[in-house]
C-alpha positions in Angstrom: -0.1 0.1 -0.3 1.2 3.5 -1.3 2.5 5.9 1.6 2.3 9.6 2.0 5.8 11.2 3.1 7.2 15.1 2.7 9.8 16.1 -0.3 12.6 15.9 2.5 11.9 12.8 3.5 11.2 11.3 -0.1 15.0 12.6 -0.8 16.2 10.8 1.8 14.4 7.8 1.1 15.7 7.1 -2.9 19.1 9.0 -2.3 19.0 12.2 -4.3 18.9 15.9 -3.2 15.9 17.3 -2.3 16.3 20.5 -5.5 16.2 17.3 -7.8 12.6 16.0 -6.5 11.3 19.7 -6.6 12.3 20.1 -10.4 10.6 17.0 -11.1 7.6 18.2 -9.4 7.8 21.2 -11.2 8.3 19.2 -14.7 5.1 17.9 -13.8 6.7 14.1 -13.0 6.1 13.8 -9.5 2.3 14.9 -8.3 1.3 16.3 -4.8 -0.7 16.2 -2.5 -1.5 18.7 0.3 2.6 18.9 -0.4 3.1 14.7 0.1 4.6 12.5 -2.2 3.5 9.0 -2.9 6.1 6.2 -2.5 4.5 4.3 -5.5 5.5 7.8 -7.3 9.0 7.7 -6.2 8.9 3.3 -6.9 8.1 4.1 -10.4 10.4 7.1 -10.8 13.5 5.8 -8.9 12.7 1.8 -9.5 16.3 0.8 -8.7 15.6 2.3 -4.8 17.2 -0.2 -2.4 18.1 -0.1 1.2 21.5 -0.7 0.2 21.8 2.1 -2.1 20.6 4.8 -0.2 23.7 4.1 1.9 21.0 3.7 5.1 21.2 0.1 5.5 25.2 0.6 5.2 25.3 3.0 8.6 22.8 0.7 10.2 24.8 -2.5 9.7 28.3 -0.4 10.6 27.0 0.5 13.9 27.9 -3.0 14.6 31.4 -3.0 13.8 33.5 -2.3 16.8 35.9 -0.3 15.1 33.3 2.4 14.0 30.8 1.0 16.7 31.2 4.4 18.8 31.8 7.1 16.5 28.8 6.1 14.8 26.5 5.8 17.8 27.4 9.2 18.5 26.4 10.7 15.1 23.9 8.7 14.3 21.6 7.6 16.6 20.1 9.9 19.4 20.7 9.3 23.0 18.9 6.3 25.1 16.6 8.4 26.4 15.2 10.5 23.4 15.6 6.8 21.3 13.7 5.4 24.2 10.7 8.3 23.4 10.3 7.7 19.6 10.3 4.0 19.7 7.6 4.0 22.5 5.6 7.3 20.3 6.1 4.8 17.1 5.0 1.8 19.0 1.7 3.8 20.4 1.2 4.3 16.7 1.0 0.3 16.0 -1.1 -0.6 18.5 -3.3 2.2 17.3 -3.0 0.9 14.0 -3.0 -2.8 15.2 -6.6 -2.0 17.3 -8.4 -0.3 14.3 -7.8 -3.5 12.2 -8.6 -5.6 14.8 -11.9 -3.7 15.2 -12.2 -3.4 10.9 -11.8 -7.5 10.9 -14.1 -8.2 13.4 -16.8 -6.1 11.7 -16.1 -7.3 8.3 -16.9 -11.1 9.8 -19.7 -10.1 11.7 -21.1 -8.5 8.3 -20.4 -11.6 6.5 -22.1 -13.7 8.9 -25.3 -11.6 9.0 -25.0 -11.6 5.0 -25.0 -15.5 5.1 -28.0 -15.7 8.1 -30.2 -13.2 5.7 -29.3 -15.2 2.6 -30.4 -18.6 4.2 -33.3 -17.0 5.2 -34.3 -16.1 1.5 -33.5 -19.3 0.6 -29.9 -18.9 -1.4 -32.1 -17.1 -4.3 -31.3 -13.9 -4.0 -27.9 -12.8 -6.3 -27.0 -9.6 -4.5 -26.0 -11.7 -1.3 -24.4 -13.8 -2.8 -22.6 -11.4 -5.3 -21.8 -9.5 -1.9 -20.6 -12.5 0.3 -17.8 -13.1 -2.6 -16.3 -9.3 -2.5 -16.2 -9.8 1.2 -14.5 -13.1 1.4 -12.1 -12.1 -1.9 -11.4 -8.9 -0.2 -10.7 -10.6 3.2 -8.2 -13.2 1.5 -6.6 -10.2 -0.2 -6.0 -8.4 2.9 -4.8 -11.3 5.1 -2.3 -12.0 1.9 1.1 -11.9 2.5 2.5 -9.7 0.1 6.2 -8.6 -0.2 7.2 -5.5 1.8 7.6 -2.0 0.2 11.4 -1.3 1.3 10.7 2.3 1.6 8.1 1.8 3.9 10.4 -0.2 5.8 13.4 2.8 5.5 10.6 5.3 6.5 9.9 3.4 9.5 13.6 3.0 10.6 14.1 6.6 9.7 11.7 8.2 11.9 13.5 6.3 15.0 17.1 7.0 14.1 16.1 10.8 13.1 12.9 13.1 13.3 11.7 15.7 10.9 11.0 19.2 11.5 9.3 21.5 10.2 9.2 24.9 10.8 6.4 27.6 10.4 5.7 29.9 8.9 8.5 29.4 6.5 7.7 25.9 5.7 11.2 24.5 6.0 12.4 21.4 6.8 15.1 19.8 8.6 16.2 16.5 9.9 17.8 15.9 13.6 20.2 13.2 13.9 22.3 12.1 17.0 22.8 14.1 19.6 22.1 17.1 18.0 19.6 20.0 19.4 17.2 21.4 17.5 18.9 24.7 17.2 22.3 22.6 16.3 20.9 20.3 13.6 18.8 23.6 11.4 22.1 25.2 11.8 23.5 21.9 9.7 20.6 22.1 7.6 21.3 25.6 6.3 18.3 27.3 8.4 18.7 30.9 9.4 17.5 30.6 12.7 17.6 33.0 15.5 20.1 32.5 18.2 22.5 34.2 20.8 24.7 32.4 23.1 23.6 28.9 21.7 24.4 27.8 25.5 21.0 27.9 27.1 21.9 31.3 28.6 20.3 34.0 26.8 16.8 33.1 25.3 17.1 34.3 21.8 16.6 30.8 20.3 13.1 30.2 21.8 10.2 28.6 19.6 7.1 27.5 20.0 6.4 23.5 19.4 2.9 23.3 17.9 3.0 19.6 17.3 5.4 16.9 18.2 7.4 16.4 21.7 10.9 17.7 22.8 13.6 16.5 25.3 16.1 18.5 27.3 19.2 17.8 25.9 21.2 20.2 28.0 21.1 22.6 30.6 20.1 25.7 30.7 20.4 29.1 32.8 17.4 30.9 31.3 14.3 30.9 32.7 11.0 30.7 30.6 7.8 31.7 32.2 5.4 29.9 33.0 3.0 31.4 30.4 5.3 30.6 28.0 5.8 26.8 29.1 2.3 26.8 28.7 2.5 28.2 25.6 5.0 25.7 24.3 8.1 27.7 24.2 11.2 25.7 24.5 14.7 26.8 24.0 16.3 25.6 20.6 19.6 25.3 22.0 18.7 22.9 24.8 16.1 20.5 23.3 16.0 17.6 20.5 12.9 16.0 19.1 11.7 13.2 21.0 9.1 12.3 18.2 9.5 11.8 14.7 8.4 14.3 13.3 8.2 17.8 14.7 6.5 21.5 14.0 8.1 24.4 15.2 6.7 28.0 15.2 9.3 30.7 15.2 10.9 33.5 12.4 13.8 33.2 10.4 16.7 35.7 9.4 15.1 36.8 5.6 18.8 38.6 5.4 21.7 40.2 6.3 19.6 43.2 7.3 18.2 40.8 10.1 21.7 40.0 11.6 22.9 42.2 14.6 25.8 43.7 14.4 28.7 41.5 16.8 31.9 42.1 18.5 33.5 39.4 19.8 36.8 39.0 21.0 38.1 35.5 19.6 40.9 33.2 19.9 43.5 32.5 17.8 43.1 28.4 17.2 45.7 27.4 14.9 47.8 29.0 12.4 48.7 27.2 9.0 50.4 27.4 5.8 48.1 26.5 2.9 50.3 27.9 0.4 53.7 30.0 0.0 51.4 33.4 -0.2 48.2 32.2 1.6 47.9 31.2 5.1 45.0 29.7 6.9 43.7 32.2 10.0 41.4 29.6 12.6 39.4 31.8 15.2 37.6 30.1 18.1 34.9 32.6 19.5 33.8 31.9 23.2 31.2 28.9 24.3 29.1 31.8 25.5 29.1 34.2 22.5 29.2 32.7 19.0 29.0 35.0 15.8 25.7 34.9 14.3 26.5 35.4 10.5 25.3 34.3 6.5 27.2 32.5 4.3 29.3 34.6 2.1 29.5 37.5 4.8 32.9 39.4 5.9 34.2 40.6 9.0 36.5 43.0 10.3 39.4 41.5 12.1 41.3 43.9 15.1 44.5 42.8 16.3 45.1 43.1 20.2 47.7 46.2 21.0 48.4 49.8 20.7 48.4 50.1 16.6 44.6 49.0 17.0 45.7 47.5 13.0 42.4 45.9 11.4 41.5 44.4 8.3 38.0 42.9 6.7 38.4 39.3 5.7 35.5 37.1 4.7 34.7 34.3 6.7 35.5 31.1 4.5 33.9 28.6 6.8 30.0 27.9 6.8 27.7 29.5 9.0 26.9 26.3 10.9 29.8 25.9 12.9 30.0 29.6 14.5 32.3 29.6 16.8 35.0 27.7 14.4 35.9 30.8 11.8 38.4 30.2 9.1 39.7 32.6 7.0 42.3 33.1 4.1 44.2 35.5 4.1 47.4 36.2 1.5 50.4 37.9 1.3 50.0 41.8 1.7 52.3 44.5 2.6 49.2 47.0 3.0 46.3 44.1 5.1 48.3 44.5 9.0 46.5 41.2 9.8 48.7 39.3 6.5 51.8 41.1 8.1 51.3 40.0 11.4 50.5 36.6 10.0 53.4 36.1 7.9 55.5 37.3 10.1 54.9 35.2 13.2 53.1 38.1 15.2 50.0 35.5 15.7 50.3 32.5 17.5 47.5 30.2 19.1 46.2 31.9 22.0 46.2 35.3 20.7 42.9 37.4 21.0 41.8 39.0 17.8 38.2 41.3 18.0 35.7 40.4 15.5 33.4 43.2 14.3 30.6 42.3 11.8 29.2 40.9 10.1 28.8 42.9 6.6 28.6 42.2 3.5 25.3 41.4 1.3 26.7 38.4 -0.6 24.3 35.7 0.5 22.4 32.6 -0.7 18.5 33.7 -1.5 16.4 30.9 -1.7 15.9 29.8 -4.9 15.2 26.6 -7.3 17.5 27.3 -10.0 21.3 25.8 -10.6 23.6 27.7 -8.6 27.4 28.6 -10.3 30.1 29.5 -7.9 32.8 31.8 -9.6 36.4 32.8 -7.7 39.6 34.1 -8.4 42.6 33.3 -5.8 41.7 34.0 -2.4 38.1 34.8 -3.5 37.4 31.3 -3.4 36.7 31.6 0.6 33.4 33.5 0.5 32.6 31.2 -1.8 33.6 28.1 -0.2 31.6 29.5 2.7 28.5 29.5 0.0 29.0 26.2 -1.3 29.0 24.6 2.1 25.8 26.6 2.8 24.4 25.6 -0.5 25.0 21.9 0.1 23.5 22.4 3.9 20.6 23.1 2.0 20.3 20.5 -0.4 18.3 22.3 -2.5 19.9 23.2 -5.8 19.2 21.1 -8.8 23.1 21.4 -9.4 26.4 23.2 -8.5 29.3 24.1 -11.0 32.2 25.6 -9.0 35.0 27.4 -11.4 38.1 28.7 -9.9 41.0 30.8 -11.9 44.5 31.0 -9.9 46.7 33.8 -11.2 49.5 33.0 -9.2 51.2 29.1 -8.5 49.6 28.7 -5.2 46.2 30.2 -6.3 44.6 26.8 -5.9 45.1 25.9 -2.2 42.4 23.6 -1.7 42.0 22.5 -4.9 41.6 19.1 -3.2 39.0 20.1 -1.5 37.1 20.7 -4.4 37.9 17.3 -6.7 36.5 15.7 -3.2 32.6 17.8 -3.8 33.1 16.6 -7.3 34.1 13.0 -6.9 31.3 12.7 -3.6 28.5 14.6 -5.3 26.6 13.6 -8.5 25.5 17.0 -9.3 28.6 19.2 -8.8 31.2 19.9 -11.3 34.7 21.8 -10.6 36.9 23.2 -13.4 39.9 24.5 -12.5 41.9 27.6 -14.4 45.0 29.0 -14.5 46.1 32.5 -16.2 48.4 35.4 -15.0 46.1 38.3 -16.0 42.7 38.0 -14.4 40.1 39.7 -16.6 41.7 37.5 -19.0 41.5 34.5 -16.9 38.1 35.7 -16.4 37.4 35.4 -20.2 38.1 31.7 -20.1 36.1 31.5 -16.9 33.1 32.5 -18.6 33.8 30.7 -22.4 33.8 27.9 -20.3 30.1 28.7 -18.0 28.6 29.3 -22.1 29.9 25.9 -22.8 28.6 23.6 -19.9 25.9 26.0 -19.6 24.2 27.5 -22.2 20.9 26.9 -22.6 20.5 26.6 -18.5 19.0 29.6 -16.2 20.9 30.0 -12.6 22.6 31.8 -10.5 25.7 33.1 -10.6 28.4 34.2 -8.1 31.8 35.8 -8.7 34.4 36.5 -6.1 37.9 37.8 -6.3 39.5 40.7 -7.6 38.1 43.8 -8.9 39.3 43.0 -12.7 38.0 39.6 -12.3 35.1 40.1 -11.0 34.3 42.9 -13.7 35.1 41.4 -16.7 33.2 38.2 -15.6 30.2 40.3 -15.0 30.4 41.8 -18.3 30.4 38.6 -20.0 27.6 37.2 -18.3 25.5 40.6 -18.7 26.6 40.1 -22.5 25.6 36.1 -22.5 22.1 37.5 -21.6 21.7 36.7 -18.2 19.6 39.1 -15.6 21.4 41.6 -13.2 19.4 39.9 -10.8 21.1 36.2 -11.2 24.3 37.5 -10.8 26.1 38.1 -7.2 29.5 40.0 -7.0 32.0 40.4 -4.3 35.4 42.0 -4.9 38.3 40.4 -2.8 41.3 41.6 -3.5 
């Protein structure tokens, strides 16, 4: 029998990006019923879908392996308390279904017996009684017959125990809670722009209202909700996780950069590492009680400790889902005081750096279109943040990344890009080299037209001004609407 599941769950079941299914819905290949997809329709489009291919069975089997068991249990399975609550609620649903089936079965048997009595009283001469009795007997035989189990239904039931599906109102966004993640952590990993402050239960900014389903506390919190808030179903997203397989929350999300407040945070240098002869990784870590809330693609101003008050703006290269660990790719430049300190050994682990921000509107909007990213040299920093955010959202039908290097060490994270391309069917990576940024932009534009001709996409371009100006002019000349081109100059 067909079951109805959400687009999010359907993508998990058949092992494809959610954006691919949404594209097939828009193309009319998949019909929706109140936003739900039939498992029969899924199997018709993906007849090869099996538990093994989705990776779910493999993940479950690996948990029994002694070498990986502990690590995978911590990542994939919820706590014993949450797991017990989900199993209990699923058992309640199963018991309700069994009780209803037993009552329906008894009702059908009683009707059949009554029809037999009436048929006997009529002397067996009324064919209508005979026809109805045959229908009842045949229907009972079909209902009680043993049929092959639909693997998608089995996988759906298993996913309801291992993970929880959360719907956010009024936006309609959905995300999955796995392992020991709190609602806030899971939502951020899924790329949602949820409101929060400290992330450790002290400020109360991550309050959400539970309108359907159950939650369980997963962390101590110092912030005290009022009795009225508790009665209305409010909880702290950072201190609770999903206890039921399905959960609906009510909360507002940031719509764009204007909804992110300016912040000033004193961070510590976690690591300084050479990525290439002229590019350094600066890894900053915020305090546990004060995390940086930002959008992928934004920049911050870094202020160094000391009397000179040295400051410089740099794009954040890491994903907002890990808001404590901030990565920056700093090129060797004499006019950048942060770069001078890095390359001369003036910054080391444990030093303090003040972060002011975030700034900028080079961010990812919700769109059903394919995403195309183009970077030149350290313009890859905001692009990497955007790519990781897009992968978290899992909504883009396809992602293409073009990276131009104007110096020998310009592709300092090429292995990461090749790994994305190898691991993801809908991800394409192309690398280019030219000493002149504007000429190299022409090569990138030509490759885009060859690879993406006739495809309506959203383009993100980041790098030195010569590269950004030349490539954006090339895209306009090719007929790309200005609203579908985002630009960010990164020196």
